[in-house]
C-alpha positions in Angstrom: 0.0 0.0 0.0 2.8 2.4 0.9 4.6 1.6 -2.4 1.5 2.3 -4.4 0.8 5.6 -2.6 4.5 6.7 -3.1 4.3 5.7 -6.8 1.1 7.8 -7.3 2.6 10.8 -5.5 5.8 10.6 -7.6 3.8 10.2 -10.8 1.6 13.2 -9.9 4.6 15.4 -9.1 6.4 14.3 -12.3 3.5 15.1 -14.5 2.8 18.5 -13.1 6.5 19.4 -13.1 6.7 18.5 -16.8 3.6 20.6 -17.4 5.0 23.6 -15.5 8.3 23.5 -17.4 6.7 22.9 -20.9 6.0 26.6 -21.6 7.7 28.7 -18.9 7.2 31.9 -20.9 3.4 31.7 -20.9 1.4 32.8 -17.8 0.7 29.7 -15.8 -2.9 29.9 -14.6 -5.4 31.8 -16.6 -9.2 31.8 -16.2 -10.9 29.7 -18.8 -14.6 29.5 -19.8 -16.1 27.2 -22.4 -19.9 27.4 -23.1 -21.3 24.8 -25.5 -24.8 24.0 -27.0 -25.7 20.8 -28.8 -27.4 17.5 -28.9 -26.9 14.4 -26.7 -28.3 11.0 -27.4 -27.3 9.9 -23.9 -30.2 11.6 -22.1 -32.5 9.5 -19.9 -35.3 9.7 -22.5 -33.4 9.7 -25.8 -32.2 12.7 -27.8 -32.0 15.9 -25.8 -30.8 19.5 -26.3 -28.0 20.2 -23.9 -26.2 23.4 -22.8 -23.1 23.3 -20.6 -20.6 25.8 -19.3 -17.2 25.0 -17.8 -15.3 27.5 -15.5 -11.8 26.8 -14.6 -8.2 27.6 -15.4 -5.7 26.8 -18.1 -2.2 25.7 -17.4 0.3 26.7 -20.2 -2.7 27.5 -22.5 -2.5 23.8 -23.4 -4.1 22.0 -20.5 -7.4 23.2 -19.1 -9.2 21.9 -16.0 -12.5 23.1 -14.6 -15.9 22.6 -13.1 -18.9 22.4 -15.3 -22.7 22.5 -15.0 -25.3 22.1 -17.6 -29.0 21.5 -18.4 -30.5 18.9 -20.8 -34.0 19.0 -22.1 -35.6 16.2 -23.9 -37.1 17.2 -27.2 -40.3 15.2 -27.1 -41.0 15.1 -23.3 -40.5 18.6 -22.0 -40.9 17.6 -18.4 -37.7 15.5 -18.5 -34.9 17.7 -17.5 -31.5 16.6 -16.3 -28.6 18.5 -14.8 -25.0 17.3 -15.3 -22.4 18.5 -12.8 -18.9 17.5 -13.7 -15.2 18.0 -13.7 -13.6 18.7 -17.1 -10.1 18.2 -18.5 -9.3 19.5 -22.0 -6.0 19.5 -23.9 -5.3 21.7 -26.9 -2.6 20.2 -29.3 -1.6 23.6 -30.8 -2.6 26.2 -28.2 -0.7 29.1 -29.8 -2.4 28.6 -33.2 -5.7 30.0 -34.3 -6.9 26.5 -35.2 -6.2 23.9 -32.6 -7.5 20.3 -32.2 -8.5 19.2 -28.7 -9.5 16.3 -26.6 -12.1 16.7 -23.9 -12.9 14.4 -20.9 -15.7 14.9 -18.4 -16.7 12.9 -15.3 -19.3 13.8 -12.7 -22.8 13.4 -11.6 -26.2 13.9 -13.1 -29.5 14.9 -11.5 -32.9 13.9 -12.9 -36.2 14.9 -11.4 -36.7 11.3 -10.2 -33.2 10.1 -9.6 -29.5 10.7 -9.8 -26.4 9.1 -11.2 -23.0 9.5 -12.9 -22.0 10.9 -16.3 -18.8 10.5 -18.3 -17.8 11.7 -21.7 -14.9 11.5 -24.1 -14.9 13.8 -27.1 -12.6 15.5 -29.6 -12.9 18.5 -31.8 -11.3 21.8 -32.6 -11.1 25.4 -31.6 -10.9 28.0 -34.3 -10.4 31.4 -32.6 -13.2 31.6 -30.0 -15.4 29.0 -31.8 -15.3 25.4 -30.8 -16.8 22.1 -32.1 -16.8 18.8 -30.2 -18.3 15.4 -30.7 -17.7 12.1 -28.9 -19.2 9.4 -26.8 -20.9 9.8 -23.5 -22.3 7.5 -20.8 -24.8 7.9 -17.9 -25.8 5.5 -15.2 -28.9 6.8 -13.5 -30.9 5.3 -10.5 -34.5 6.4 -10.8 -36.8 6.1 -7.8 -40.5 5.9 -8.3 -43.4 5.3 -5.9 -46.5 3.1 -6.6 -49.6 3.6 -4.6 -52.1 0.7 -4.3 -55.7 1.9 -3.7 -58.5 -0.3 -2.4 -61.9 1.1 -1.6 -60.8 4.6 -2.3 -58.0 4.4 0.3 -54.3 4.0 -0.1 -53.6 0.6 1.2 -49.9 0.3 0.3 -47.1 2.5 -0.9 -44.2 0.8 -2.6 -41.0 2.5 -3.6 -38.9 0.9 -6.3 -35.6 1.8 -7.9 -34.7 1.3 -11.6 -31.2 1.7 -13.1 -30.8 2.8 -16.6 -27.6 3.0 -18.6 -27.9 5.3 -21.6 -24.9 5.4 -23.9 -24.6 7.6 -26.9 -23.2 10.4 -28.9 -22.8 14.1 -28.1 -22.3 16.9 -30.6 -21.8 20.5 -29.4 -20.8 23.9 -30.7 -19.8 26.8 -28.6 -17.3 29.5 -27.7 -14.5 29.9 -25.3 -12.5 32.8 -23.7 
């Protein structure tokens, strides 16, 4: 256990030391915001319109980490709204160029009106100036809780609470802007 912990600490220090030395002439920590809109086939009820915003900071202009929140609205069932809350990591391959490809990874939780769960996504795309386009794969695991009431003679005789797990997996496509 001690060897594993020591190895992880050394790996963590090595990676961040390399990141800090990679571009010493660029300011190290800058505020970063990415706001995106698009469609997600991973929603609890099928295709949904989704909007997300991520606030964080960039390290060397190449690596960005942040905290994001969003809202998803199902196109055919307006009452189905979900809220992803997540951590985001994004790497730009050519950060000093106007056009830069990127890879984006998110992991966090998702709240639905009748449950909660986890969300993860891996996408890639590009940034052209302030404009960005991303598409990739996403996954949710949601535990929905629902209550059944059994009525006999006009009175509630039994209330039963059940849980149902759903595992939507799909594609996400988003456009947006960053600054």
